[in-house]
N, C-alpha and C positions, 0 to 999 in steps of 0.2 A: 369759283367764283373771281369775276373780273378784278384785275388795279384798273379798270380806267378810270374811274372816277375818285379816284383817291389820290392823294396827295404823295410830294415823294415820301415825305415825312410825319410823323405824327409827333404832334407836341405830347413826350410825358412829365407829367404832372407831381412826383414824387416831391419832389422839392418845394410847392408849395402849402406842403404839408407836416414836412419834418426833415432834419437833416438827414439827407443822402447822398450817398457815394463818395469814394474811399478819397477821391480829388476838391469835392466841394471843400471848401474852405471858409466859404462865404455862410454857411448856415441854410436856414430853413428864409425862404424868400418872404419878405413882409407883404400885408394887404395890399398898400400901393404900387410895389413894382409886382404881384402877383395882376393889378388892375392893367397897368401899362404893359406888361408882356399879353395877357389878353387880347386888348385891343389891337397892339400893332400886328398878332398874329391874324383877327379875322381881318382889320383893312387890308392887311396883303393875301388875302386869301389861303392861309393856313385855317383851319377850320377845324381840325381835328385832332382831340384831346385825349388820353391814356391816362387812366385814374386808377382807381381802389379802393374797397372800404376801409383798408387797412393803413392808407397812407397819412396816417393822424387826422388833420382837417382840414385835407389837402378836399376832399369832393364838394363840403361846406365855403372853401375859399375859391374853387372854380368858380361855384355855382354863381356868389355873389357878385367876382368878377366879368360872370358870363349874361349879369341882370337883364343887361339893354341888350345883346344877343344872343341869348340863349335859341332863338330860333334857326341862327345860321351854324351852329353847334352841333359834332358831330361827337357823340362819347361813348369811346367804351372804359366801363369798369368792370371789378375782381370783385367776386364773393371775401367775405372778409373768413381766414383761414378757421376763426375760432367760432364760425356758426355751424351749427347740427345738421346735416347733411341728411340725415335721412326725417326729419322736419320741413314736409312740404310750404307748411305756412309761415315757419323762419323763413325758409328763403325769399319764398313769394314777396313778404311786408320787409325785408331786408331791400331788395327789389323797388319794392317801393318807395320807402326814406331815400334810397340812394337818387333818384327822379326828383324827390322833393327841395333833397341839397344841392343839385346839379341843378335846378331850373329848368326841368325840360320836362315834357308828358313820355319822350319815352328814349328809352339809349339803344342806338345804333347796334353795339353791343355788351352781351355781360359774357365773362370768363370766370371761370373753377382756377384760384389760385394753387389750385395742389389736383394733380389728374389722380390721386388714389380717391378722390371722392369720387369718382366715377362707379365704384364699385357699388357705388348705395343710389345708384340711377333710379333702379327700381324699387327701392326702401324709399322714398320721401323724396329725391332730388332730381329725377324728372320731373316728376309731376309738379311741383312748386315753378319749375323754369317752361313750363311748357305752359301753363299757368300763366305766368308774367307772357310770353309771345301771344297766346289767345287774346288777352286782352290791351294787346297793344301795346306794352311795356317795352316789351323788346323784339328788337327787328333778327340779331344773329345770339348764337350759342359757342362757345368757345373755352378753351382750356391753356394756361399757361404752360409751362413744360421748361424742364432744366437740361435734359438732353435727348440725341437722337432715338435709345431705345424707348425712352417714355415716348415717347411722342408716335413711333410705330404704332401702339399698342391704342392710341387713338382713331387710326385709320378705319377700324374696325365698327365706330361710333357711329352710324349716319348721321344722329342728331348734331354730332358737332362741327361748324362748320368755318369755323376759324382759331387759328393756334397762335399763339407768342411764344417765343424760343431765344435763347440768346445766338447771337451770331455774330462775328468778327474774325477779322484776320486771323490770330493765335488760334483759334478754335477747331480743329476739323472735322468733327463728329458728324456736321448733318449734312460735310461736303463728302466723307468718304462712305457715309451710308446714299440710300436712295431715296431718302425723306422727300428731298423737296420736289423730285418730280415724281412721287407717288402722290404728294400733298394733291402738284397740278391738277394728276390726272382724277383725283376725287375731289376738283375742285372743291380744295379746301385752300382759304387766303391764309399764309402765313404773316404772321410780324414781327420783326428782329427787333430785338430788343438788346441791350448788353454791347452795339457795336461799338463804343469805346472800352471796354469792358471796365465797368465803372470810372472811367477815364484812365487807366493802368495802361494803357497806351497812348496816352497824350504827355504822362510824368518825365520826367528826365529820368534820367539810370543812374543817381544817387536815389534820387526817391521809391524809383519802386525797387530795388535792391533793399532797401530801407523796409518797403511794406511788404516785399515780399523773396523771399532771398533769394525762392528758388528758379526765380525769374531773371537770375544774371545774364544765362547767354541769350535766353528767350528778346531780353529787351537791347542786348549788343547788338543783335542782327536786325533787329525794327529797326533799328535808327541806321545802320548801314544800307537798307533796304530803303529808307526811306531818301538817304545821300544818294545812293544809287536813281531813283523816279524823280531826283531833285524836286523833291515836295516837302512839306510839313507833313507829321503824321496824323494829325486830323484831316488835312487832305484823304491822304491815303487810305486811311483808316474809313475813313466816308464812301469814296467811291469802293475801295472794294466789296462792303455792303452793298452797295447800291446797285453795283453792276449784278445781281440775282434776279432782279424784279420783281421785288420783295417791298412794302413800302415797309420803315424804317422808323421807330417807334423812340426818339432821342429826349432824354431827360434834360428839361429846360429850365434854369432858374434868372434868368434877366433879358432883357431886350438886347443890350450887344450882343447874346449869345445867341437869340433869337434868329438878329439878322447874317449872324456867322454862318450857322445853316441855311440859312435860305440864301447864301451866295455859294456854299455847298452841295445844294441838292440840284445845282444848276452846271456843276462841275461832269463832265462826259464819262462813261463808264468806262472799265477798261477793258482793255482787251483780254482774249482766251488767253495768248501766249502771257502777258503781267498775272492774270491770275493765277496761272502755272508757276509761274517763276518766283511770286511771292509763300504759294501754298507748298512751293522745294522744298526751301527753307525753315518754313516757321513752323510746317505743321509736324516736324519730326522731334522736333524740340520740344513742344506740348505737354503737361500732362494736365491730371485733375487739380492738383497741387496752383498750378498757376492761373489756369482758368476755371474754377469752382470758387469765387468770393469768400462763400462759407469757411474755406481752406486756412484762408491768410488770417 
């Protein structure tokens, strides 16, 4: 699938429905802030939004914020992990309900929140999703994954054409495997999330060590790299992820944050030597305790 018509980043809306991210100190975005954020994004041509049925009331807040701009928005949501994957009617109905909450007649994409659900594809899950596509509620079907091994298995499902995966300068898995190349060959569009590793890459050394003691050496080397590149951590993290040519999903909670990311999206890609320099010093230090938030 081509990325030609997809913007440099997709607006992640978890913060519209709940407190999210280790570096998020402001809490859930208010309804007024959400409206301002969505309006500014639409006006600037950033019309892609990522949400999920399990992100609190994110779908409802986003839908209300889009009430006058729904026709301009392109939305991806994820099925609630508490649904019964073997109940095709429940799957289909949940997609109808998402469309209603989001004030749209059609979703660009619906993703499984858990790849394990694919084992139920022929037991109800597939039927519910196919019905949603046939009735024009969904254009693309995808899966959210957590590591490269999990992602590799999804390539054998021809019905899947989008995958969302964690990708950042600290995490070597998808670079060291051949997954990104295989995904391109299979015409699967990848979306990179966790570009800032839930904000960890943007935090001070003291705060990172307090939150994730195992990352002491990693954050020290990361800050040294930023000094070497004469740039801020946010810029280097963004440019690294952007350089691989797939759209980024960025959790955004304010208009100011949106403006910052719009500016970042205009930054040039890193070249091959710069990418290699970052990976050669960071990736040997990486571990599951550092890059998997569930371990924090």
